C-alpha angles and dihedrals in degrees: 000000000000094000092048091050091049091047094050096044103028097128092047092052092047093051096045098044092039093051091050093049091045092052091050089052093045093051093049098046096059093207133117096277114148134171116264137166105254095243092055094048101044138025097212107115097178096072118102094230098057094127095046129107110246141179108247133184112205092191094053096028090226132140129209117195109196094159091059091051091051092047092050091049094049090047089057100252104099120177090203134047091243142337093270091059090050093049093048093048093046094049091048093047094048103038 
């Protein structure tokens, strides 16, 4: 049942979990990060996430991609042990 639910609502899970994680990161960094559509934040068209919503700092010219991290995790190929580790590393790296 769980796999079927994930399969049928994958995009919805990614957006909701990714937005929550992104907001946690944003609120703990205390910088000028705001949500943007990838194409409006960056000009690079060769990246695979070009249609994704990202956190972007204009002042620092940095991008944070929580939705990609969530998608990778839900697909079974996580880059981090868990979401907490990702949040802590991202906050530390961008503060």
